[in-house]
N, C-alpha and C positions, 0 to 999 in steps of 0.2 A: 371501495370494494371490500366486502366482507370475506374473511378467511375462514373457511369451515374445515373442521377436522373430519376426515372420512369416517363413516360408520364402522368400517372394518378395523380401523386403528383404535377407536374407542372400545370396541368389543374385545380386541386383543389386550388392551391395557387393563380392562376390568378382569378378564380371565387370568392374566398374569398376576394381578394383585390378589385375587382370590386363592390362587394355588401357591403363592409364595409361602415359605416356611414361617411358622408362627414365631414371634419374638420370644426371648427368654422368659421364663416364669418370673413372677413378681419377686419371689424369694431371691433369685439370682441377681436381679437388678438391685434389690435392696442390699444384698451382700456386697456387690461391687461398689455401690455408692458408699457404703460404710467403710470399705477398704480404702477407697480414694480419699474420703474425708479424714480417716485416721492417719493415713500416710501424709497428707498435706499438713494436718495439725502437728503431727510429730516432727516433720521437717522444719516447721516454723521455729521450733525450739532446738532441734538437733543441730542444724547447720551453724547457728551462732555459737552454741556450746562447743561443737567440734573445732571451730576456728579458734576459739579461746584456748581450748585444750592443746592444739598443735602449737600455738604461740608460746604458751607457758611451758609446754614440754620441751621445746627447743631451749628455752632459758634454763629450765631445771637441769637438762642434760649437760649444758655447758657449765653450769654452776657445780654439778656433781663432779665433773672432771677436775675442777679447781680444788674443791673441798677434799676429795679423796686422793689428791696428789697424783693424778694421771690414771685413774682407773677407767680405761677406755671401754671395758666390757660393761660396766654399769651405765656409762654414758650412752652407749649404743642400745642397751636394753631400754632405757628411758625414752630415747628417741624412737625406737621401734614401737614401743607400746603406745606412744602418743600420736604418732603420725600414720599408723596403719589404718586402713579403711575399716568399716564402710564410712563413706563421706555423706551419703544420702540414704534415707530409709526407702527401700523398695519393697514390693510385695514379698519377695523372697526373704529379705531381712526381717520383715514383720512376722512371717511364718516361723522363722527360726527362733524369734523371740518368744512366741507363745507355745512353741512345741507342737507335738502331734495332738490333734483334737479328734479322737475317734467318734465322738457324738456328732460332729459335723459330717464325717464321712458316712455314717449310718443314715443320715437324713437324705443324702444325695443318691444312695443306691435305690434302684427300682424295687418295689415290693415284689416278692416272689409269689407266684400263684400256686396254691396247693393242687 
């Protein structure tokens, strides 16, 4: 026994697909792909370096306490500087790294009509 889809259901599906919102512009997709690629590549290097930094920071802080004969402020500063985040590069961290890019904002604004 063949299963046939009713004509009305097919018509509804085609109408729904035709009136659905258009996908993002190609520039937006390329920009998002670039951000994802950059963050992934950055994290491949950042995560191991951050792990090494935290480990060496703990050792350096303890060593500074011994060398300075009990300077706890210096030890806490070294520990704070080496163990504070960020631990992963996120889009927000990447934006903070490059700063404000007004040329990118100008491209995204719609052109005004005279």
